[in-house]
C-alpha positions in Angstrom: -6.7 113.1 -22.8 -3.1 114.2 -23.0 -1.8 116.0 -20.1 -0.8 119.5 -21.1 1.8 121.6 -19.3 0.8 125.0 -17.9 2.7 126.7 -20.7 0.8 124.7 -23.3 -2.5 125.4 -21.6 -1.6 129.2 -21.6 -0.7 129.1 -25.2 -3.9 127.4 -26.1 -5.9 130.0 -24.1 -4.2 132.8 -25.9 -4.9 131.2 -29.3 -8.5 130.7 -28.4 -8.8 134.4 -27.4 -7.2 135.4 -30.8 -9.3 133.1 -32.8 -12.5 134.4 -31.0 -11.5 138.0 -31.8 -11.0 137.1 -35.4 -14.4 135.4 -35.7 -16.0 138.6 -34.2 -14.1 140.9 -36.5 -14.9 139.0 -39.7 -18.5 138.6 -38.8 -18.7 142.3 -38.2 -17.0 143.1 -41.5 -19.6 140.7 -43.2 -22.5 142.6 -41.6 -21.2 145.9 -42.9 -20.2 144.7 -46.4 -22.1 146.3 -49.3 -20.7 143.9 -51.9 -22.4 140.4 -51.8 -19.2 138.7 -52.9 -17.2 140.4 -50.2 -19.8 139.6 -47.5 -19.6 135.9 -48.5 -15.7 136.0 -48.3 -15.8 137.6 -44.8 -18.4 134.9 -43.6 -16.2 132.2 -45.0 -13.1 133.5 -43.2 -15.2 133.9 -39.9 -16.3 130.2 -40.3 -12.6 129.2 -40.9 -11.5 130.9 -37.7 -14.5 129.4 -35.9 -13.2 126.0 -37.0 -9.8 126.8 -35.6 -11.4 127.8 -32.2 -13.4 124.6 -32.1 -10.3 122.4 -32.8 -8.3 124.3 -30.1 -11.2 124.0 -27.7 -11.2 120.2 -28.2 -7.6 120.0 -27.0 -8.9 121.1 -23.6 -11.4 118.3 -23.3 
């Protein structure tokens, strides 16, 4: 593992929080979508941000 500075760790922590929030928002939007195509798009965007979250989280291991 690469040793990260405190500033880098704080930046990753902030990015993780932002990505987590985006996942929650897009999942909520998908749940409330009346249009099937729109629902699918919101779920895809949520999955994309979950992938971002997972990649960032791996940087901490």
